[in-house]
C-alpha positions in Angstrom: 85.9 130.6 74.6 82.4 130.4 73.2 81.2 133.9 72.2 77.9 134.4 74.1 76.2 137.8 73.7 73.3 139.4 75.3 70.3 139.6 73.1 68.0 142.6 72.8 64.7 143.7 71.3 66.2 143.7 67.8 66.9 139.9 68.1 63.3 139.0 68.8 62.6 137.7 65.3 65.7 135.5 65.3 64.8 134.1 68.7 61.4 133.1 67.2 63.0 131.5 64.2 65.4 129.6 66.5 62.6 128.2 68.6 60.4 127.3 65.6 63.4 125.3 64.2 63.0 122.9 67.1 61.0 119.8 66.5 58.0 118.7 68.7 60.2 116.7 71.0 62.7 119.5 71.6 59.9 122.0 72.1 58.4 119.6 74.7 61.8 119.6 76.6 62.1 123.4 76.4 58.6 124.4 77.4 57.3 121.3 79.1 54.8 120.8 76.3 55.0 120.6 72.5 54.5 124.3 71.8 53.1 125.1 68.4 54.3 128.1 66.3 51.5 130.4 67.6 52.5 129.6 71.2 56.1 130.2 70.5 55.2 133.6 69.0 53.3 134.5 72.1 56.2 133.5 74.3 58.7 135.5 72.2 56.4 138.5 72.0 56.1 138.4 75.8 59.8 138.5 76.4 60.7 141.5 78.6 64.3 142.5 77.6 64.3 145.2 80.2 63.5 142.8 83.1 65.1 139.5 82.1 68.3 138.5 80.3 68.4 136.6 77.0 71.7 135.1 75.9 72.6 133.6 72.5 75.2 131.9 70.4 75.4 132.7 66.7 77.2 130.6 64.1 79.3 132.1 61.2 76.2 132.7 59.2 74.5 134.6 62.0 72.0 131.8 62.7 71.0 131.7 66.3 72.0 128.1 67.3 71.5 128.3 71.0 69.4 130.6 73.3 69.1 130.9 77.1 66.5 132.8 79.0 67.3 134.0 82.5 64.0 135.0 84.1 64.0 136.8 87.4 61.4 136.0 90.0 58.8 138.8 90.2 58.9 138.8 94.1 62.5 138.2 95.1 62.3 139.5 98.7 65.5 139.1 100.7 66.7 136.1 98.6 66.4 137.1 94.9 66.2 134.2 92.5 66.0 133.5 88.8 65.0 130.6 86.5 67.1 129.3 83.6 65.8 127.8 80.3 67.9 126.8 77.3 67.5 125.4 73.8 70.1 124.3 71.3 69.5 123.4 67.6 70.2 119.7 66.8 73.1 120.5 64.5 74.9 122.4 67.2 74.7 119.8 70.0 77.6 118.0 71.4 79.7 121.1 71.8 78.6 122.0 75.4 76.8 125.1 74.4 74.0 124.5 76.9 76.6 124.2 79.7 78.4 127.4 78.5 75.1 129.3 78.5 74.3 128.0 82.0 77.7 129.3 83.2 77.1 132.7 81.5 73.7 133.0 83.0 74.9 132.0 86.5 77.7 134.6 86.3 75.3 137.4 85.3 72.8 136.3 88.0 75.4 136.5 90.8 76.7 139.8 89.5 73.2 141.4 89.8 72.6 139.9 93.3 70.7 136.7 92.6 71.3 134.1 95.3 69.6 131.1 93.7 69.3 129.9 90.1 66.5 127.5 89.4 65.9 125.0 86.6 62.5 123.4 86.1 62.8 120.5 83.7 61.1 117.2 82.8 62.7 114.3 84.7 63.6 112.7 81.4 65.6 115.7 80.2 68.9 114.2 81.2 71.0 116.7 79.2 69.7 119.7 81.2 69.9 117.7 84.5 73.5 116.9 83.7 74.4 120.5 83.0 72.9 121.7 86.3 74.3 118.8 88.3 77.8 119.4 87.0 77.5 123.0 88.2 76.6 121.8 91.7 72.8 122.1 91.7 70.6 120.3 94.2 67.5 118.5 92.9 64.0 117.6 94.0 61.9 115.3 91.8 58.2 115.5 91.7 56.8 112.8 89.3 57.5 113.8 85.7 59.2 117.0 86.7 62.4 117.9 88.5 63.3 121.2 90.1 66.9 122.0 90.7 68.6 125.0 92.2 72.1 126.3 92.4 73.2 128.5 95.2 75.3 131.4 93.8 78.3 132.9 95.5 78.3 136.7 96.0 79.7 138.7 93.1 83.4 139.7 93.1 85.4 142.2 91.2 86.7 139.3 89.2 83.2 138.1 88.3 82.2 141.5 87.1 85.3 142.0 85.1 85.0 138.5 83.5 81.5 139.2 82.5 82.4 142.6 81.0 85.3 141.1 79.0 83.2 138.2 77.8 80.4 140.4 76.6 82.8 142.7 74.8 84.5 139.8 73.1 81.1 138.4 72.0 80.1 141.8 70.6 83.3 142.0 68.6 82.9 138.4 67.4 79.3 139.2 66.2 80.4 142.2 64.3 83.2 140.2 62.7 80.7 137.5 61.6 78.4 140.2 60.3 81.1 141.8 58.2 82.3 138.4 56.9 78.8 137.4 55.9 78.4 140.7 54.1 81.7 140.1 52.3 80.6 136.7 51.2 77.3 138.0 49.9 79.2 140.8 48.0 81.6 138.3 46.4 78.7 136.0 45.5 76.8 138.8 43.8 79.9 139.8 41.9 80.5 136.2 40.8 76.9 135.9 39.6 77.2 139.2 37.7 80.4 138.0 36.0 78.9 134.7 35.1 75.9 136.5 33.6 78.2 138.8 31.6 80.2 135.8 30.3 77.0 134.1 29.1 75.8 137.2 27.4 79.1 137.7 25.5 79.2 134.0 24.4 75.6 134.3 23.1 76.5 137.3 20.9 
């Protein structure tokens, strides 16, 4: 299982750093244009963590290597819908993180009553199209852009319990990584102090 946790307001800075680590080509795929740093800052500052859902995958050093944004349509009516967007850092690709984030977002969406999950991507973004297609999405192509949608099944007790367990495991995993990183920093500081002490003794 890939530990995927919900991200909140306190992760805003890390989300910005994640997106700014993307090159112009990846930013073009993620936003539909090669967003500059200022545009990324505006996007991140505008994230509404109360309304939408943001999911992330952290590596062992607590670097945010993959992020998904599940944005709910403002006027859902009788058929509530949401849109999915995702980005994965180059060094973390090939591990199906995008697909795992899509599955996580789809599960959460169905559990809150969303009936359709949309993806709006550039037609050349074959990786995202493959992820959505594998999940069963239907597509409509309009020139350089493609819109896909996945019809979600109603929530079940099992889908609610699965999401709850996955979120709890992801939280525990994050805390474990945080403690391990702190331990590594402590050991590194002690080793530096010891080396400094040894050099001082030898110079006397």
